[in-house]
Backbone of each chain as ProteinMPNN parsed JSONL, in Angstrom:
{"seq_chain_A": "MMHIKILDQAFEPYAQLQGYQASLSAEARGFGATSVFVGTMRDFNQGVQVQRMVLEHYPGMTEKELSRIASEAEQKWEILDGLILHRVGEITPPDSIVLVAIWSRHRLDAFEACRYIMEALKSRAPFWKKEALDTGERWLDKNTAGYK", "coords_chain_A": {"N_chain_A": [[29.686, 61.927, 20.58], [32.412, 63.024, 18.485], [35.029, 65.161, 19.358], [37.025, 66.95, 16.865], [39.481, 68.396, 15.453], [41.365, 70.588, 12.867], [44.689, 72.293, 13.094], [46.378, 74.566, 12.752], [48.881, 75.656, 14.177], [51.52, 74.773, 16.754], [50.904, 72.342, 18.785], [50.349, 70.611, 22.0], [50.021, 67.648, 22.935], [49.293, 66.388, 25.337], [48.44, 68.244, 27.246], [46.466, 69.168, 25.695], [45.066, 67.076, 25.886], [44.376, 66.673, 28.527], [42.889, 68.992, 29.402], [40.501, 68.217, 27.644], [39.724, 65.852, 28.61], [38.917, 67.01, 30.995], [36.728, 68.456, 30.403], [34.755, 66.601, 29.399], [31.491, 65.235, 29.231], [28.924, 64.261, 31.532], [28.038, 61.83, 31.477], [30.029, 60.813, 29.754], [32.225, 61.002, 31.674], [32.196, 58.716, 33.019], [34.117, 57.002, 32.39], [36.179, 53.868, 31.91], [38.505, 53.079, 30.408], [41.112, 54.681, 28.504], [42.583, 55.388, 25.519], [45.096, 56.528, 23.936], [46.824, 58.042, 21.055], [49.636, 59.599, 19.727], [51.075, 61.446, 17.358], [54.275, 62.504, 15.921], [56.405, 64.805, 14.375], [59.594, 63.179, 13.04], [62.967, 63.732, 12.541], [64.544, 62.51, 10.554], [63.943, 60.351, 7.858], [62.941, 58.081, 5.548], [66.119, 57.361, 5.356], [67.385, 60.046, 5.401], [68.155, 63.244, 6.544], [65.668, 65.252, 7.499], [64.525, 68.615, 7.774], [62.192, 70.171, 8.073], [58.492, 69.969, 7.19], [55.811, 70.761, 5.173], [52.469, 70.508, 5.495], [50.02, 69.749, 3.922], [46.414, 70.107, 3.393], [42.977, 69.299, 2.26], [40.418, 71.811, 2.84], [37.795, 71.244, 4.511], [37.104, 68.734, 3.105], [38.547, 67.519, 4.429], [37.873, 67.484, 7.117], [35.1, 66.678, 6.888], [35.211, 63.948, 5.752], [37.021, 62.862, 8.411], [35.337, 63.279, 10.013], [33.412, 61.43, 8.963], [34.94, 58.838, 9.299], [35.1, 58.749, 12.218], [32.446, 58.431, 12.94], [31.968, 56.001, 11.758], [33.686, 53.904, 13.597], [32.502, 54.74, 16.147], [29.886, 53.408, 15.416], [30.901, 50.806, 15.125], [32.395, 50.322, 17.672], [31.927, 51.179, 21.669], [31.948, 53.911, 22.212], [32.433, 56.409, 24.489], [33.547, 59.178, 24.316], [35.814, 61.121, 21.818], [38.795, 62.586, 20.892], [40.314, 64.231, 18.18], [42.987, 65.37, 16.401], [44.623, 67.225, 14.378], [47.67, 68.486, 12.789], [48.087, 71.404, 10.843], [49.955, 72.838, 7.745], [53.372, 74.6, 8.376], [55.961, 72.344, 9.704], [58.26, 71.385, 12.377], [60.489, 69.198, 13.617], [60.526, 68.257, 16.915], [57.546, 68.679, 16.422], [54.006, 67.882, 17.478], [52.114, 65.862, 15.368], [49.542, 64.417, 14.982], [46.666, 63.839, 16.994], [45.054, 60.942, 18.479], [42.334, 60.348, 20.746], [40.683, 57.808, 22.659], [37.734, 57.707, 24.955], [36.193, 55.113, 26.72], [34.191, 52.449, 28.181], [35.236, 50.277, 28.471], [38.409, 48.614, 27.854], [38.485, 47.365, 25.534], [37.338, 48.436, 23.456], [38.369, 51.034, 23.754], [41.377, 50.734, 22.557], [40.871, 49.386, 19.948], [39.327, 51.174, 18.865], [40.419, 53.632, 18.729], [43.245, 52.546, 17.086], [41.455, 51.756, 14.651], [40.677, 54.39, 13.909], [42.841, 55.849, 13.154], [44.635, 54.572, 11.728], [42.596, 54.261, 9.195], [42.524, 57.607, 9.072], [45.151, 57.795, 7.929], [45.15, 56.226, 5.565], [42.8, 57.597, 4.335], [42.454, 60.414, 5.107], [42.526, 63.542, 3.405], [45.506, 64.687, 3.583], [48.595, 65.792, 2.831], [52.329, 65.586, 2.953], [55.013, 67.394, 2.481], [58.431, 67.362, 2.733], [61.407, 69.038, 3.688], [64.535, 68.798, 3.048], [68.128, 68.89, 3.289], [68.556, 68.46, 0.211], [66.853, 69.596, -0.852], [63.485, 69.363, -2.12], [61.123, 67.188, -1.398], [57.834, 65.591, -2.164], [55.807, 63.303, 0.205], [55.414, 59.91, -1.064], [53.4, 57.643, -0.379], [51.526, 56.27, 2.188], [52.785, 54.045, 4.938], [51.614, 50.657, 5.202], [49.853, 50.529, 7.878], [48.472, 48.16, 9.518], [49.699, 44.561, 9.919]], "CA_chain_A": [[30.343, 62.754, 19.211], [33.864, 63.117, 18.84], [35.874, 66.194, 18.391], [37.334, 67.0, 15.274], [40.251, 69.963, 14.627], [42.515, 70.939, 12.517], [45.59, 73.04, 13.854], [47.771, 75.479, 12.109], [49.652, 76.071, 14.74], [51.997, 73.605, 17.085], [50.146, 71.894, 20.204], [50.531, 70.31, 23.121], [49.367, 66.783, 22.943], [49.057, 65.96, 26.914], [47.542, 69.519, 27.735], [44.883, 69.011, 25.155], [43.968, 65.586, 26.736], [44.117, 67.147, 30.06], [41.869, 69.964, 28.934], [39.558, 67.593, 26.883], [39.049, 65.262, 29.751], [38.439, 68.439, 32.299], [35.171, 68.898, 30.211], [34.062, 65.682, 29.414], [29.874, 65.332, 29.948], [28.623, 63.507, 32.892], [27.882, 60.664, 30.922], [31.391, 60.429, 29.086], [32.973, 60.828, 32.842], [31.754, 57.293, 33.386], [35.083, 56.03, 31.12], [37.125, 53.192, 32.14], [39.683, 53.077, 29.623], [41.376, 55.835, 27.536], [43.329, 55.095, 24.34], [45.74, 57.564, 22.674], [47.914, 57.991, 19.875], [50.505, 60.092, 18.839], [52.22, 60.98, 16.048], [55.233, 63.268, 16.202], [57.42, 64.789, 13.405], [60.74, 63.059, 13.152], [64.084, 64.919, 11.69], [64.699, 61.442, 9.837], [62.98, 59.753, 7.177], [63.735, 57.375, 4.593], [67.797, 57.648, 5.282], [67.987, 61.524, 5.128], [67.637, 64.504, 7.671], [64.627, 66.116, 7.474], [64.481, 70.045, 8.265], [61.077, 70.745, 7.989], [57.642, 69.557, 6.037], [54.834, 71.142, 5.123], [51.246, 69.683, 5.482], [48.739, 70.785, 3.21], [45.232, 69.544, 3.297], [41.562, 70.29, 1.788], [39.895, 72.372, 3.864], [36.272, 70.817, 4.6], [36.835, 67.012, 3.015], [39.31, 66.751, 5.463], [36.755, 67.276, 8.36], [34.331, 65.705, 6.267], [35.875, 62.647, 6.067], [37.098, 62.583, 9.561], [33.772, 63.093, 10.445], [33.319, 59.806, 8.694], [36.116, 57.752, 10.392], [34.265, 59.169, 13.451], [30.892, 57.9, 12.974], [32.264, 54.357, 11.63], [34.111, 53.602, 14.897], [31.187, 55.024, 17.089], [29.022, 52.339, 14.843], [31.888, 49.496, 15.471], [32.516, 50.326, 19.457], [31.283, 51.567, 22.766], [32.858, 55.222, 22.631], [31.875, 57.747, 25.531], [33.759, 60.461, 23.353], [36.86, 60.991, 21.762], [39.038, 63.665, 20.487], [40.825, 64.166, 16.897], [43.567, 66.587, 16.193], [45.803, 67.277, 13.387], [48.378, 69.861, 12.312], [48.589, 71.374, 9.385], [51.146, 74.221, 7.58], [54.41, 74.537, 8.473], [55.672, 71.808, 10.925], [59.487, 71.288, 12.036], [60.624, 68.576, 14.077], [59.794, 67.131, 17.23], [56.39, 68.812, 16.566], [53.236, 67.006, 17.306], [51.401, 65.922, 13.894], [48.145, 63.684, 15.391], [46.342, 63.005, 18.235], [43.583, 60.594, 18.431], [42.127, 60.055, 22.121], [39.541, 57.426, 23.065], [37.441, 57.184, 26.351], [35.288, 54.473, 26.894], [34.063, 52.134, 29.644], [36.21, 49.13, 28.595], [39.94, 48.55, 27.226], [38.541, 46.47, 24.184], [36.619, 49.553, 22.712], [39.679, 52.649, 23.744], [41.881, 50.062, 21.543], [40.41, 48.866, 18.734], [38.855, 52.552, 17.846], [41.623, 54.127, 18.31], [44.096, 51.97, 16.171], [40.992, 51.561, 13.622], [40.854, 55.898, 13.463], [44.163, 56.165, 13.032], [44.604, 53.965, 10.438], [41.632, 55.007, 8.47], [43.024, 58.719, 8.878], [46.3, 57.645, 7.415], [44.556, 55.951, 4.289], [41.71, 58.271, 3.649], [41.76, 61.903, 5.322], [43.346, 64.033, 2.517], [46.677, 65.39, 4.408], [50.209, 65.55, 2.197], [53.315, 65.739, 3.487], [55.851, 67.901, 1.3], [59.609, 67.255, 3.803], [62.483, 69.927, 3.401], [65.87, 68.135, 3.026], [69.85, 69.345, 2.849], [69.344, 68.417, -0.867], [65.791, 70.05, -1.857], [62.114, 69.175, -1.268], [60.104, 66.031, -1.816], [56.894, 64.735, -1.72], [55.984, 61.72, 0.367], [54.464, 59.48, -2.289], [52.558, 57.368, 0.377], [51.788, 55.963, 3.415], [52.795, 52.207, 4.627], [50.362, 49.963, 5.686], [49.432, 50.024, 9.346], [48.478, 46.758, 9.697], [51.097, 43.747, 9.012]], "C_chain_A": [[31.676, 63.061, 19.748], [33.791, 64.577, 18.557], [36.357, 66.066, 17.361], [38.11, 68.045, 15.36], [41.316, 69.706, 13.843], [43.141, 72.051, 12.907], [46.645, 73.74, 12.995], [49.159, 75.769, 13.06], [50.094, 74.699, 15.721], [51.406, 73.533, 18.528], [50.575, 71.099, 20.905], [49.906, 69.289, 23.096], [48.541, 66.515, 24.658], [48.355, 66.984, 27.34], [46.508, 69.471, 27.152], [44.152, 67.936, 25.618], [43.529, 66.141, 27.646], [42.803, 67.914, 29.987], [40.507, 69.268, 28.489], [38.741, 66.846, 27.678], [38.296, 65.551, 30.876], [36.977, 68.575, 31.786], [34.791, 67.625, 29.368], [32.302, 65.74, 29.828], [29.939, 64.133, 31.146], [28.778, 62.415, 32.362], [29.448, 59.964, 30.759], [32.495, 59.884, 30.659], [33.06, 59.394, 33.436], [33.234, 56.283, 32.783], [35.776, 55.378, 32.033], [38.327, 53.043, 31.379], [39.882, 54.463, 28.606], [42.425, 55.453, 26.608], [43.777, 56.118, 23.639], [46.795, 57.211, 22.255], [48.492, 58.987, 19.653], [51.292, 60.387, 18.563], [52.974, 62.23, 16.089], [56.254, 63.33, 14.987], [58.877, 64.316, 13.831], [61.564, 64.223, 12.3], [64.887, 63.559, 10.933], [63.928, 60.534, 9.371], [63.676, 59.318, 5.878], [65.279, 57.638, 4.289], [68.028, 59.156, 5.342], [67.125, 62.302, 6.077], [66.586, 65.395, 6.829], [64.476, 67.598, 8.149], [63.17, 70.244, 9.352], [60.142, 69.898, 7.12], [56.784, 71.014, 6.196], [53.441, 70.361, 5.142], [50.364, 70.452, 5.098], [47.531, 69.285, 3.275], [43.662, 70.048, 2.411], [41.173, 70.339, 2.591], [38.488, 71.88, 3.476], [36.211, 69.473, 3.717], [37.385, 66.524, 4.327], [38.2, 66.135, 6.962], [35.717, 66.912, 7.964], [34.22, 63.964, 6.437], [36.7, 62.284, 7.267], [36.333, 62.472, 10.556], [33.51, 61.198, 10.495], [33.485, 58.648, 9.404], [35.225, 57.732, 11.777], [33.135, 58.189, 13.617], [31.226, 56.045, 12.558], [32.741, 53.748, 12.749], [33.089, 53.587, 16.129], [30.279, 53.798, 17.052], [29.908, 51.02, 15.274], [32.071, 49.108, 17.182], [31.859, 51.168, 20.305], [32.042, 52.76, 23.327], [32.108, 55.907, 23.401], [32.665, 58.971, 24.675], [35.01, 60.119, 23.019], [37.224, 62.268, 20.585], [40.303, 63.335, 18.892], [41.619, 65.269, 16.688], [44.44, 66.833, 15.408], [46.614, 68.634, 12.88], [48.475, 70.172, 10.957], [49.939, 72.788, 8.998], [52.471, 73.934, 7.78], [55.318, 74.108, 9.988], [57.406, 71.549, 11.068], [59.516, 70.186, 13.436], [61.032, 69.146, 15.68], [58.049, 67.684, 17.351], [55.413, 67.637, 16.772], [52.78, 67.085, 15.94], [49.821, 65.657, 13.935], [48.261, 63.322, 16.786], [45.323, 62.378, 17.96], [43.508, 59.995, 20.142], [40.606, 59.189, 22.198], [38.962, 57.371, 23.918], [35.965, 56.387, 25.966], [35.219, 53.613, 27.949], [35.235, 51.029, 29.274], [37.622, 49.179, 27.834], [39.443, 48.157, 26.016], [38.246, 47.952, 22.975], [37.756, 50.275, 22.671], [40.52, 51.581, 22.568], [41.508, 49.884, 20.337], [39.969, 50.456, 18.209], [39.749, 53.285, 17.618], [42.6, 53.657, 16.887], [43.113, 52.126, 15.075], [40.969, 53.415, 12.864], [42.16, 56.229, 12.662], [44.708, 55.791, 11.544], [43.579, 54.487, 9.31], [41.764, 56.328, 8.062], [44.196, 58.579, 7.638], [45.883, 57.262, 6.146], [43.559, 56.686, 3.947], [41.854, 59.81, 3.582], [43.113, 62.592, 4.491], [44.284, 65.105, 3.175], [47.768, 65.081, 3.16], [51.004, 66.074, 2.941], [54.478, 66.601, 2.454], [57.234, 67.757, 2.571], [60.759, 68.343, 2.658], [63.32, 69.256, 3.715], [66.846, 69.059, 2.653], [69.254, 69.722, 1.169], [68.091, 69.217, -1.86], [64.483, 69.672, -1.085], [61.787, 68.035, -1.744], [58.527, 65.893, -1.185], [56.545, 63.6, -1.21], [55.227, 61.069, -0.306], [53.163, 58.384, -1.238], [53.006, 56.74, 1.604], [52.052, 54.735, 3.701], [51.901, 51.935, 5.511], [50.654, 50.309, 7.319], [49.374, 48.685, 10.275], [48.885, 45.463, 8.974], [49.723, 42.834, 8.656]], "O_chain_A": [[32.037, 63.278, 20.905], [32.961, 65.167, 17.865], [36.181, 65.003, 16.765], [37.387, 69.041, 15.356], [42.108, 68.782, 14.031], [42.39, 72.997, 13.146], [47.717, 73.22, 12.687], [50.268, 76.053, 12.607], [49.392, 73.689, 15.675], [51.42, 74.483, 19.311], [51.563, 70.6, 20.366], [48.73, 69.617, 23.254], [47.329, 66.502, 24.872], [47.383, 66.596, 27.988], [45.472, 69.678, 27.784], [42.929, 67.847, 25.736], [42.308, 66.226, 27.779], [41.763, 67.474, 30.476], [39.453, 69.718, 28.939], [37.511, 66.907, 27.693], [37.468, 64.909, 31.522], [36.072, 68.783, 32.594], [34.396, 68.039, 28.278], [31.996, 66.382, 30.833], [30.852, 63.37, 31.463], [29.783, 61.812, 32.74], [29.92, 58.996, 31.354], [33.211, 58.888, 30.766], [33.928, 59.041, 34.234], [33.267, 55.052, 32.798], [36.114, 56.015, 33.031], [39.308, 52.832, 32.092], [38.966, 55.103, 28.088], [43.415, 55.106, 27.251], [43.074, 56.662, 22.787], [47.598, 56.396, 22.709], [47.655, 59.735, 19.148], [52.371, 60.032, 19.038], [52.255, 63.201, 16.326], [56.855, 62.337, 14.577], [59.419, 64.864, 14.79], [61.136, 65.19, 11.669], [66.086, 63.789, 10.777], [63.224, 59.859, 10.122], [64.603, 59.873, 5.286], [65.665, 58.051, 3.196], [69.233, 59.409, 5.316], [65.934, 62.176, 6.359], [66.746, 66.027, 5.785], [64.257, 67.511, 9.357], [63.05, 70.381, 10.569], [60.679, 69.122, 6.329], [56.958, 71.969, 6.953], [53.582, 69.279, 4.571], [49.936, 71.494, 5.594], [47.704, 68.067, 3.229], [43.487, 71.209, 2.042], [41.203, 69.415, 3.404], [38.035, 72.045, 2.343], [35.053, 69.069, 3.607], [37.007, 65.614, 5.065], [37.932, 65.06, 7.498], [35.009, 66.689, 8.946], [33.475, 63.159, 6.995], [37.187, 61.162, 7.124], [36.446, 61.863, 11.62], [33.452, 60.287, 11.321], [32.727, 57.818, 9.906], [34.758, 56.697, 12.252], [33.092, 57.274, 14.438], [30.682, 55.09, 13.115], [32.042, 52.765, 12.994], [32.912, 52.644, 16.901], [29.897, 53.194, 18.054], [29.249, 50.168, 15.87], [31.937, 48.024, 17.749], [31.135, 51.998, 19.756], [32.606, 52.81, 24.419], [30.955, 56.073, 23.003], [31.851, 59.866, 24.448], [35.55, 59.145, 23.544], [36.466, 62.772, 19.755], [40.952, 62.299, 18.747], [41.001, 66.33, 16.772], [45.501, 66.54, 15.96], [46.035, 69.694, 12.64], [48.855, 69.412, 10.066], [50.59, 73.443, 9.812], [52.816, 72.856, 7.295], [55.47, 74.826, 10.976], [58.002, 71.493, 9.992], [58.623, 70.323, 14.273], [61.677, 70.184, 15.826], [57.33, 67.2, 18.225], [55.744, 66.518, 16.381], [52.941, 68.118, 15.29], [48.982, 66.284, 13.289], [49.148, 62.845, 17.494], [44.495, 62.935, 17.239], [44.415, 59.352, 20.671], [39.551, 59.734, 21.876], [39.63, 56.513, 24.496], [35.019, 56.77, 25.277], [36.079, 53.792, 28.812], [36.224, 51.075, 30.006], [37.693, 50.145, 27.074], [40.088, 48.712, 25.127], [38.882, 48.265, 21.969], [38.325, 50.276, 21.579], [40.065, 51.801, 21.446], [42.186, 50.552, 19.556], [40.359, 50.817, 17.098], [40.02, 53.674, 16.482], [42.641, 54.323, 15.853], [43.682, 52.724, 14.163], [41.177, 53.671, 11.678], [42.236, 56.861, 11.609], [45.061, 56.489, 10.593], [44.078, 55.26, 8.492], [41.328, 56.613, 6.946], [44.1, 59.19, 6.574], [46.287, 58.083, 5.322], [43.263, 56.341, 2.804], [41.58, 60.486, 2.591], [44.299, 62.361, 4.73], [43.904, 66.269, 3.302], [47.64, 64.004, 2.579], [50.643, 67.007, 3.659], [54.618, 65.972, 1.405], [56.786, 68.222, 3.619], [60.863, 68.387, 1.432], [63.16, 68.831, 4.859], [66.605, 69.948, 1.836], [69.358, 70.872, 0.742], [68.165, 69.431, -3.07], [64.343, 69.645, 0.138], [62.334, 67.84, -2.829], [58.181, 66.06, -0.016], [56.821, 62.628, -1.912], [54.086, 61.532, -0.31], [51.984, 58.53, -1.56], [54.143, 56.607, 2.055], [51.649, 53.963, 2.831], [51.447, 52.664, 6.393], [51.799, 50.285, 7.77], [49.968, 48.334, 11.295], [48.59, 45.208, 7.807], [49.809, 41.851, 7.92]]}, "seq_chain_B": "MHIFMTIQVRFFASLREQIGIADTQLEASAALTVIQVWQQTTGQSTLPANILMAVNMDYVAAEQPVADGDEVAFFPPVTGG", "coords_chain_B": {"N_chain_B": [[28.17, 78.372, -27.336], [25.782, 76.662, -25.588], [25.693, 76.974, -22.183], [25.386, 74.513, -20.019], [26.367, 73.325, -17.462], [28.339, 74.31, -14.668], [31.395, 73.568, -13.316], [33.64, 73.692, -10.705], [36.892, 72.825, -10.359], [39.239, 71.149, -8.333], [42.919, 70.553, -7.531], [45.205, 69.291, -5.467], [48.326, 69.22, -3.882], [51.256, 67.227, -4.797], [50.177, 66.691, -7.493], [49.097, 69.016, -8.204], [51.105, 70.503, -8.288], [52.425, 69.618, -10.573], [50.411, 69.597, -12.475], [50.376, 72.306, -12.703], [47.748, 73.721, -11.917], [45.783, 74.981, -9.6], [43.406, 75.643, -8.763], [40.147, 75.68, -10.972], [37.677, 76.608, -13.253], [35.396, 74.766, -15.036], [33.186, 74.623, -17.7], [30.203, 73.216, -19.489], [28.779, 71.988, -21.809], [27.168, 69.116, -22.457], [26.495, 66.419, -20.446], [28.57, 65.228, -18.28], [31.366, 62.964, -17.157], [33.592, 62.092, -14.317], [36.05, 61.483, -15.054], [35.932, 62.782, -17.469], [35.61, 65.617, -16.617], [38.556, 65.246, -15.911], [40.025, 65.008, -18.116], [39.424, 67.232, -19.55], [40.052, 69.248, -18.057], [42.66, 69.429, -18.031], [43.964, 68.193, -20.124], [44.819, 65.509, -20.595], [44.448, 62.406, -21.525], [44.304, 59.976, -19.577], [44.3, 59.049, -16.494], [46.461, 59.463, -13.816], [48.542, 56.645, -12.445], [46.974, 55.482, -9.375], [45.904, 57.978, -8.489], [43.422, 59.723, -6.603], [40.009, 60.798, -6.547], [37.534, 63.13, -5.816], [33.817, 64.216, -5.335], [32.523, 66.882, -4.475], [33.566, 66.82, -2.281], [33.44, 63.736, -1.088], [34.826, 60.46, -1.654], [35.183, 59.14, -4.879], [34.368, 57.215, -8.027], [35.959, 56.997, -11.462], [34.629, 57.092, -12.844], [31.979, 58.51, -12.233], [28.91, 60.501, -12.458], [28.555, 64.026, -12.95], [27.416, 66.854, -11.793], [25.621, 70.114, -12.027], [27.224, 72.606, -10.614], [28.914, 71.576, -8.821], [31.616, 70.183, -7.344], [34.736, 69.384, -8.096], [37.45, 67.077, -7.478], [41.026, 66.259, -7.596], [43.681, 64.425, -6.583], [46.683, 63.313, -5.178], [48.25, 59.83, -3.793], [47.071, 59.922, -0.076], [49.004, 61.664, 2.394], [48.775, 61.976, 5.485], [48.994, 62.516, 9.254]], "CA_chain_B": [[27.715, 77.193, -27.06], [25.194, 76.709, -24.559], [26.523, 76.085, -21.118], [24.764, 73.466, -19.399], [26.907, 73.669, -16.34], [29.84, 74.65, -14.117], [32.06, 72.6, -12.176], [34.607, 73.842, -9.768], [37.581, 72.036, -10.429], [40.483, 71.533, -7.78], [43.774, 69.664, -7.535], [46.04, 69.26, -4.789], [49.797, 68.41, -3.721], [52.223, 67.145, -6.356], [49.557, 67.104, -8.88], [49.102, 69.942, -8.165], [52.358, 70.876, -8.971], [52.879, 68.891, -11.7], [49.678, 70.269, -13.73], [50.345, 73.637, -12.88], [46.249, 74.41, -11.761], [45.336, 74.812, -8.199], [41.568, 76.168, -9.021], [39.607, 76.024, -12.136], [36.046, 76.206, -13.549], [34.976, 74.12, -16.196], [31.631, 75.078, -18.103], [30.338, 72.155, -20.028], [27.69, 72.025, -22.604], [26.905, 68.042, -21.938], [26.713, 65.924, -18.926], [30.287, 64.788, -17.642], [31.499, 61.851, -15.447], [34.78, 63.113, -13.445], [37.52, 61.194, -16.091], [35.902, 63.905, -18.492], [36.212, 66.63, -16.334], [39.917, 65.27, -15.657], [40.528, 65.045, -19.723], [38.828, 68.648, -20.1], [40.868, 70.808, -17.497], [44.352, 68.989, -17.994], [44.505, 67.822, -21.724], [45.709, 64.086, -20.427], [43.82, 61.1, -21.704], [44.333, 58.659, -18.642], [44.547, 59.359, -15.267], [48.259, 58.874, -13.653], [48.197, 55.601, -11.156], [46.819, 55.852, -7.801], [45.401, 59.153, -8.22], [42.183, 59.767, -5.742], [39.138, 61.671, -6.695], [36.273, 63.305, -4.975], [32.992, 64.878, -5.468], [31.786, 67.217, -3.447], [34.127, 66.353, -0.873], [33.144, 62.666, -0.822], [35.146, 59.911, -2.816], [34.205, 58.595, -6.121], [34.769, 56.308, -9.023], [36.105, 58.045, -12.545], [33.004, 57.01, -13.664], [30.646, 58.895, -11.259], [28.498, 61.351, -12.736], [29.116, 65.406, -12.464], [26.219, 67.836, -11.671], [25.905, 71.431, -12.098], [27.694, 73.599, -9.103], [29.864, 70.148, -8.334], [33.321, 70.583, -6.564], [35.357, 67.529, -8.335], [38.768, 66.919, -6.827], [42.082, 65.045, -7.804], [44.914, 64.59, -5.342], [47.489, 62.076, -4.913], [47.478, 59.362, -2.11], [46.876, 61.031, 1.074], [50.134, 61.042, 3.368], [49.015, 62.347, 6.689], [49.082, 60.965, 10.607]], "C_chain_B": [[27.144, 77.489, -25.857], [25.945, 76.155, -23.484], [25.844, 75.668, -20.289], [24.944, 73.31, -17.782], [28.338, 73.853, -16.063], [30.23, 73.852, -13.227], [33.42, 73.345, -12.169], [35.699, 72.635, -9.987], [39.207, 72.208, -9.463], [41.722, 70.323, -8.169], [44.737, 70.328, -6.672], [47.299, 68.562, -4.599], [50.462, 68.196, -4.978], [51.74, 67.523, -7.423], [49.242, 68.287, -8.982], [49.94, 70.86, -8.676], [52.763, 70.729, -10.22], [51.431, 69.826, -12.921], [49.439, 71.731, -13.473], [48.904, 74.591, -12.302], [46.43, 74.04, -10.526], [43.477, 74.637, -8.164], [41.12, 76.372, -10.65], [38.36, 75.866, -12.641], [36.025, 75.759, -14.645], [33.447, 74.387, -16.63], [32.005, 73.888, -19.418], [28.748, 72.31, -20.804], [27.009, 70.473, -22.531], [27.306, 67.967, -20.763], [28.246, 65.302, -19.02], [30.564, 63.779, -16.577], [33.109, 62.691, -15.66], [36.246, 62.655, -14.014], [37.377, 62.268, -17.179], [36.472, 65.027, -18.164], [38.125, 66.24, -15.988], [40.479, 65.635, -17.251], [39.977, 66.873, -19.871], [39.608, 69.638, -19.601], [42.351, 70.182, -17.883], [44.642, 68.432, -19.47], [44.785, 66.495, -21.47], [44.375, 63.462, -20.67], [43.043, 60.571, -20.601], [44.412, 59.683, -17.59], [45.868, 58.969, -14.827], [47.407, 57.596, -12.601], [48.007, 56.321, -9.968], [45.817, 57.068, -7.649], [43.629, 58.864, -7.718], [41.353, 60.709, -6.288], [37.991, 62.043, -5.928], [35.248, 64.29, -5.851], [32.332, 65.796, -4.364], [32.357, 66.891, -1.547], [33.769, 64.55, -0.35], [34.126, 61.684, -2.036], [34.511, 59.413, -3.685], [34.962, 57.763, -7.187], [35.105, 57.243, -10.132], [34.874, 58.133, -12.915], [31.735, 57.496, -13.347], [30.679, 60.186, -12.542], [28.855, 62.714, -12.26], [27.953, 66.107, -12.651], [26.564, 69.518, -11.789], [26.452, 72.062, -10.916], [28.874, 72.533, -8.381], [31.25, 70.948, -7.708], [33.731, 69.344, -7.013], [37.154, 68.226, -7.772], [39.81, 66.098, -6.874], [42.963, 65.774, -7.176], [45.577, 63.019, -5.4], [47.471, 61.21, -3.921], [48.232, 59.977, -1.118], [48.321, 60.149, 1.864], [50.231, 61.735, 4.795], [49.365, 61.394, 7.984], [50.378, 61.403, 10.945]], "O_chain_B": [[27.634, 78.304, -25.075], [26.679, 75.173, -23.592], [25.501, 76.553, -19.505], [24.013, 73.2, -16.983], [29.284, 73.664, -16.827], [29.473, 73.418, -12.359], [34.138, 73.588, -13.139], [35.308, 71.488, -9.77], [40.082, 73.036, -9.715], [41.508, 69.382, -8.934], [45.13, 71.484, -6.833], [47.444, 67.429, -5.057], [50.279, 68.841, -6.011], [52.243, 68.298, -8.236], [49.076, 68.663, -10.142], [49.629, 71.83, -9.368], [53.368, 71.574, -10.88], [51.672, 70.492, -13.927], [48.466, 72.325, -13.938], [48.905, 75.821, -12.243], [47.062, 73.035, -10.202], [42.687, 73.813, -7.705], [41.718, 77.134, -11.409], [37.883, 74.756, -12.407], [36.712, 76.366, -15.466], [32.574, 74.327, -15.764], [33.04, 73.622, -20.028], [27.752, 72.741, -20.224], [25.802, 70.711, -22.559], [28.012, 68.711, -20.083], [28.796, 65.001, -20.079], [30.12, 63.755, -15.429], [33.59, 63.424, -16.523], [37.316, 63.159, -13.671], [38.367, 62.687, -17.778], [37.395, 65.572, -18.77], [38.861, 67.218, -15.854], [41.318, 66.518, -17.432], [40.682, 67.531, -20.636], [39.922, 70.656, -20.219], [43.185, 71.084, -17.964], [45.828, 68.305, -19.774], [45.174, 66.069, -22.557], [43.341, 63.874, -20.146], [41.821, 60.559, -20.454], [44.555, 60.894, -17.759], [46.434, 58.1, -15.49], [46.252, 57.567, -12.174], [48.558, 57.347, -9.569], [44.998, 57.087, -6.731], [42.831, 58.093, -8.25], [41.993, 61.707, -6.618], [37.439, 61.119, -5.331], [35.627, 64.982, -6.796], [31.656, 65.315, -3.454], [31.901, 66.806, -0.407], [33.904, 64.275, 0.842], [34.176, 62.094, -3.196], [33.318, 59.158, -3.518], [36.19, 57.698, -7.126], [34.642, 58.373, -9.977], [34.208, 59.116, -13.241], [30.668, 57.164, -13.865], [31.596, 60.659, -13.213], [29.46, 62.75, -11.189], [27.413, 65.978, -13.75], [27.689, 69.991, -11.632], [25.679, 71.827, -9.987], [29.586, 72.892, -7.442], [31.608, 72.125, -7.744], [33.28, 68.303, -6.534], [37.698, 69.33, -7.744], [39.683, 65.076, -6.199], [43.158, 66.986, -7.08], [45.039, 61.932, -5.612], [46.747, 61.537, -2.981], [49.388, 60.401, -1.092], [48.645, 58.965, 1.96], [51.307, 62.048, 5.305], [49.77, 60.232, 8.018], [51.027, 60.805, 11.803]]}, "name": "protein", "num_of_chains": 2, "seq": "MMHIKILDQAFEPYAQLQGYQASLSAEARGFGATSVFVGTMRDFNQGVQVQRMVLEHYPGMTEKELSRIASEAEQKWEILDGLILHRVGEITPPDSIVLVAIWSRHRLDAFEACRYIMEALKSRAPFWKKEALDTGERWLDKNTAGYKMHIFMTIQVRFFASLREQIGIADTQLEASAALTVIQVWQQTTGQSTLPANILMAVNMDYVAAEQPVADGDEVAFFPPVTGG"}
């Protein structure tokens, strides 16, 4: 059972990872592979400077969709544990936006599950970014494709 | 009119700003689908391209029927992560 949390305050991804790994169950501590993805806010996007952004979400559906994505990954790969964290609210560079971490016995499960969860989150989890630029605000219209 | 059902309707992000509504309640006297909820709350006959829809926080298609007490949401493509 993965842990999923929406955070409205800045978080330090590596401290979160360390804390979560220290709390793994006895069975999950038999992991041999950990795959981690951290998404970070940049101060530059689509050719212009970005001062800050607001990340809106649909409370309730966000958690429901992320749980569904996590279950899909658990059915496809052998996962011992997982951690999904996502920021909402006002964010400034270089804050972390998202963390996905998977603990498994072998690397294939960790790599593939982490990638799957991240790509599904990008296309299905109901979050929206509105960037504040020097010239005003803009909503991002869509996420770029992750798989080529 | 005889109220047959009450639906909670929500709009998010850029769509909320365009429509000018975040949350509203729709009272209906007959069965409705999601597209009809859209039409009755926005006054617009067609859905904008790429709009996503959910009923009770599950993705659905526009033809999905809704039931009394359902929460229907409309929003633009998601941009998290």
